[in-house]
N, C-alpha and C positions, 0 to 999 in steps of 0.2 A: 657685788657690793652695792648698796643703795647709793643713789646719786648724792644725797645730802652728806653721807659719811665720806664718800669719795672726794667731794668738794672740800670738806674740812681737812682731809689729809693732804690734798693738793695745796691748799692755802698754807698749812703748817710747814710743808717742805719749801714752798715758795718763800715764805718769810725768812726761814733759816738760811737757805742756800743763796737767795738773792743778796742778802746782807753780806754773806761770806764772799761772794763773787765781786761785789762792788767795793768792799772795804779791804779785802785781803788779796784776792786772786787776780783782779783785773790787770794791775801793773805787771805782775809776775807772768801772767798768761801772755800779755802783749810782748814781753821780752823773750819768752821761751818759744813763741810761735810766730815770729815775724814773717811777713809775707816773703816767700822765697823767690817769686817771679819778679821780673822787671818790665815795666810798661813805658812806652814813649810819653814824654811830658811836653817838651818844647825844643826849639833850636836856639842857639846863640852863636855869636862870632867865635871863630876858632882862636884859641889862646895857646901860647907856647907850652908844650908839655901835654896837650890833649892827645888822646888816642886817635890816630888817623883813621882807624877802622870805624869810628863814629861820625866821620864826615858825611853830611847830607849832600850828596852830589847834585841832586835836583835843585835845591835851594842855592847851592854854591854856583851852579851854572846860570841860574836865573838872575842872581844879584851881582855876580862877578867877584864876590868876596867869599872866603871859605867859612862855612858854618858847620857846626857839629850838633848831633842829636843829644838831648839830655834825657836820661831815663830815671825813673823813680821806682821805688819798691812798691809792688802791688800790695795794698793793705787788706783788701777784702779776701777772706779765706773761706773755704768750705770745711766744716768740721763734721766728721761722721762718727757716730757712736755705734759700735758693733757690740751688742749686749747679749750675753749668755743668759737665756731664760730657762735652761734645763732644770730638772728637779734638784740637782746638787746645789744650785744657787740659793735654795730655800733652807739650807743647813745653817745652824748657829747655836753656840753654846755659851756665849758671853752676854753682851748687852743687846745685840741686834742680830737678826739673820743677815747672811751675806747679801741677799737681794735688797734688804732695806738700806744698807750702807751703800750698795751699788746705785740705788735710786738717788740718794743724796749726792753722790759723786757725779753722776750724770747731770743732775740739775745744776750743780756748781759749774761744771764745764760748759753746759749750755748757756747759762746766764753770763758767764765770762765771755763766751763767744759773741753773744748778741750785744754785750756792752762794747765790744770791739767792732761792731757792725759786720759780723761774719754770719754766714748761713750755717744752719745745723740740720743734719739728717740722721736717721736712725735705721739700723737693721737689727731686729730681734731674731735670735736664732736658738735652736735646740740642735737636734740632729738633722734639721733642715732649716731653711730660711722661713721664719714664721710670718714676718711682716717687714715691709720696707716703707719708710716715711721719707719722701724726697726732701732734700735740703731747702730750707726757707729761712727768712729772717722774721723777727718780731716776737713780742712777748706772748701773744696768743698761741703762736706755734710752739713755744717752749712749754707753755702750760698744757697743751695737748700731749706733748711728749711725756710730761710728768704724770698726767692722768693714765696714759698707756703703761708707763712703768709700774704704777701702783696696782692697776687693775687687769694687766694683761694675763690671759690664761693660755699658755702654750698648748698646742695639740700633741706634741711629742715630748718625751722625757730625756732623751739622750743628748750628746754633744758632738757636733761635727764642725770643727773650726776650719778644716780644709775647704769644704764645699762653700762655707760662708765667705771665706776670703776670695774664692773663685767667683762667686756671685758679685761681691763688692768690686772686684777688678773689672767685671763686665759692665756693671751698671753706672759706676762713678767714673766718668771719663776725665774730668778736670782734676788736677793735682789737689789733694786734700790732706787735712790732718785727720788721721784715723785712730781713734781710741778703741782698742779691743779689750773688753772687760769680761773676765772669766776666771774660774778657778784653775783652768788649764789642766784638768785631770783627764787628759786625752793626748794622743800623739798623732804623728803622720800629717802635720800641717806645715812642716818646714819649707817645702818647695813652694807652696802657695804663698806663704809669708814672704819668701825671698822675692817673688814676683811683685807682690803688693808694695814692698818696701823700696823697690826700684823706682816706682812712680809716685808713691805717696809717702808722707811723713807718718810712720806707724808707731804707735805707743801701746804696749801691752800693759794693762792694769790687772795685776794678779791678786785676786781676793783669797785671803788665807784665814781660816779659823784654826786657832791653836789646837783644838781637839782633833783636827784632821791629820795633824803631823805625827801623832803617836797614839796608840791605844792605851787606855788606862788599865791598870791591873785591878779589875773588879770581878774576877771569876767568870762564870758563864754569862754571856751577853747575847740576847736575841737582837739581831741587827737587820735593817732593811737597806738594800742597795737603792739609793734615791733615784737612780736613772733606769733601773730595770724593775724595781718593785719586789725583787726576790728576797725572801726572808731566810735567814740561816742563824744557827747558834755558833758563837765564837767563844773559845776558851781563852779569855784574856789573861788568865793566870799563867799561861804558857809563854815563857820567854821566847820560844821559837816562833810562836804565832805573832807576838808583838814585834819581833825583829823582821819577820816577813812583811808585815804591814808597813813598818818604817822604811824598809827597802823599796816597797812599791811606791810609797809617797815620794821618797827621795828621787826615784827613777823618773817620775813624771816632772818633778820640780827641776831636775837637772836638764831634762829635755827642753822644758820651757826656756830656761836661761840660755842654753846652747843655741836653740833655734833663733831666738831674738838676736843674740850676739852675732851669729854667722850671717844673718840676713841684713845686719846693719840697722835694725830697728831698735827703738828704745824700750825699756821695760821698768816697771816699778811694782813692788809687792806692798800690799796694804793689808794689815792684820785687823781682824774684827775687834780685838781687845786693845787696840791703840788708836790714836787720833788720825783719821784720814786727812785732816787739815794739815797737820805737821808733815805727813808723808808727801802730800802733793806739793806743799810749799818748798820742801827740800828738793824735790824732783825738779820743779820749775826753775829754782835758783841754779841748780846744777846745769840745766840746759842753757841758761842765759849766759853762763861763764864761757 
């Protein structure tokens, strides 16, 4: 993509998503992802009812009066976006491709994070980790992420969530909020997800195009597997073929729901024919309660 065209696209997404993050999502994001850690703030005189485990024995010994440590919630967070850039993310039959909506969602989350003075990092993955952008603060950093989202060309086409989560667990040592964005049309990642969810606050964002849920009855259809490139003819007039496809899709969806539920991680599905704004707001408000 030419530089001028890329900059126009970045600017367009910045204007749209920065406004959403400032006027709609910032408060909800703050409430939904409050700092989980506690850091030492100050000491004060012991008062009746204080937890004796918080007594600062050094200050108490020095002054001769009992003092307790006061802790406050750590506000600075690290937000990691794990983004599926496999070929299946380029599918779309409604208004936008999945990866176009995914780009806007990532931009909204990133701007919401920096409005909250948090760091943002990114892992692009296919069936391997394609690129790692370490967490940083600042608008220029977010604009770089958006540029990468728009113009990134993956080397591979498949999807491997398990190895991506293993990589994430190894490189991000500090507890973080991890948004894992994919269509989750793969399996065998439950164990890695469980390990990640023990240390991090993991949220799966499941991208769904309605045409992927069931095959239309349109007779013979020549279809390409987005991740392997294999071409084949499919007889969509066959109820058996349509049922097999529906079962295949349902199997992957149920695995996704079960894996996130068992690991204690959160998950939200966002459909390409519906507003991601409403879906995210509803999810944030649910977490805040």
